[in-house]
C-alpha positions, 0 to 999 in steps of 0.5 A, a space after each residue: 171861906 173868906 171870912 174863916 181864912 183871912 187872918 191866918 194867912 195874912 199872918 203867915 204872909 207877914 211871918 215870911 216877910 220877916 224871916 226873908 228881911 231877916 234872912 237879907 239882913 244876915 246875908 248883908 252883914 255876912 257880906 260886910 264881915 267878908 268885905 271888912 276881912 277882906 279889906 284887912 287882909 288887903 291892908 296888911 298884905 299892903 302894909 307888908 308890901 310896903 314894909 318889904 319895898 322900904 327894907 329893899 329900898 334901904 338896901 339898895 340906898 346902902 349899896 349905892 352909898 357903898 359905891 359911892 364910897 368906893 369910887 371916892 376912895 378910888 379917886 382919893 388913891 388916884 390923887 395920891 399916886 406917884 408921877 413918874 418924876 417922883 419915882 425918879 426923884 426917889 431912885 435917885 435919892 436910894 441911889 445916893 444914900 447907897 453910894 454913900 453907905 455901901 462903901 462903909 458897910 463893905 469895908 467893914 465886912 472886909 475888915 472883920 474878914 481879913 481880921 478873922 484870916 490874919 488870926 487864923 494864919 498867925 495860928 498856924 504859923 506859930 504851930 508850924 514853927 514850933 514843930 521845927 527843931 531849928 530855924 537856922 542853917 538852911 540854905 546855901 550861898 556859894 560862888 559860881 564861875 561860868 565859862 567866860 570866868 565871871 563869878 555870882 552868888 547862888 542864893 537859895 537860903 530863903 528858898 530852901 528854907 521854905 522847901 526843906 523846913 517849913 513845907 514839912 510842917 505847914 501845908 503849902 501849894 506852890 513854892 516860887 524862887 525870887 525871880 518868880 515871885 508873882 507866880 505865887 500871887 504876890 504883887 510887884 507894888 505896896 500901899 503902906 500904912 502911911 498910904 504910900 506905894 513902895 516896890 515890893 522888897 526883894 531882898 533883906 537889905 531892900 526891906 530894911 538896909 539896917 538889917 545888915 550892919 547896925 550903927 556903932 554905939 559904944 554902949 553895945 558889946 559886940 557886932 554882927 554881920 547879916 547876909 543879904 538873902 533874896 527873897 523867896 515866895 509860896 501860896 499856902 493851901 488857904 490861898 495866902 500869898 507869902 514873901 519870906 526874908 531869911 537869915 540862915 545864921 540867927 542867934 539864939 536868945 541869951 536873956 540879955 540885961 545890956 543893950 544889944 542889936 535885935 538884928 541877929 536874933 531875926 530868923 525869918 520875916 514874913 510878908 503875907 497877903 491874905 487874898 494873893 494878888 486881889 486889891 487892896 494890896 494895902 498894909 493893915 487891910 489884906 497885907 500884914 507882916 510876921 516875924 520869927 526870932 531865935 532859932 530854937 524856942 522861937 518867938 513868932 509875933 504879928 503885930 496887929 496893924 494898923 499901928 498908931 503912933 501917939 501924938 506925943 511922948 510919954 514915960 512908960 507908966 503913961 505910955 499905955 494910957 496914951 494907947 488906951 485914949 486913942 481906942 480901948 483896945 490899944 496897948 503897948 507893943 511887947 518887945 519882939 512886937 516892937 522889933 517886928 515893927 522895926 524890921 518891917 518899918 518900910 511897910 509902915 512909914 514907906 521910909 527908914 527911921 533916921 535919927 534917934 527914934 526910940 519906942 517904948 516896950 511893955 518889957 521891964 528890966 527892973 522896977 525903975 527901967 524899961 526896954 525901948 527899941 531903936 528904929 534907927 539902929 535896930 538896938 534894944 535899950 534900956 531907960 528909966 521909965 520916967 523918961 519921955 519917948 516915943 510910943 507906939 500902940 498896937 490892937 490887941 
């Protein structure tokens, strides 16, 4: 038995051992493979975690830098802020600049407003006067005797001219006699163009004493006598206050070629205040004047003051150039405009001219002769255009 089965058994045992060894090696290899796979997975997971951590760290780092930058900006803003002293100094500078510039700005606005109102008033008056059939003959001057035998003159000429004549063609809200002109919003003091304060004239002679009787001149034919009428006042529907000086016996234009007095040609003279009794009550600003010449086919003029007197005399040919040198909008006044300035010279100068004071008008008598206006006599005279005499300029 032993001899017959020994080698077979031995081979079997050896084969079994070999199989077991091979199986063990395979299991060990599989275990190592699994171990390597596990380590690779762990390594990859670790790398991913590290990468994510680094990325998260970078983001946190960026946020930190942003916060530091914002904090730095805030600190910079805090460093450039204004102190209370700086704010007060800035406000003081702004106040000084405003105090310097605002009066000029306000003055320009007022001047434009007054110019607009002046033009509108002139247009309304021109239309109204054109609708009146005649300007002379209104009002009465009659002698009144009281119970004690004392006599006085009742003068309603200017008041009647307004109530019976002008109010029919012009919208008027209120009419005041010479004793109550302040009830129509007119002040009792006026500042002239030369910045002289005068009392508001109450009669034609107070407006201009030359209106009553002109100086005797041998080269002027004819004389005149004008009644010293009292002023009346009224308020327009637009709020202007108007003083009215009236000559009930004004004469028509005869197209004279020889020298003559302008006073008999004056039918009415108006001093207007564009804003009533509000300031500044100054000629050339809220106060101006208009004059109406000739009872029919009347001429209404309102010289656009301020009126500028040239610093030198000139020929009539050179007078226009002198006016334009002062201002491109200046020109020589027309004959009626210059006569209106004669009537209202108290409002311009604060006094009535004395001595031989003549001014060029733009009117010609011929190619070599022009017309002047005498401010001391009221005479319209003609002179050679080459003669040098005074120049007044008015704005267009």
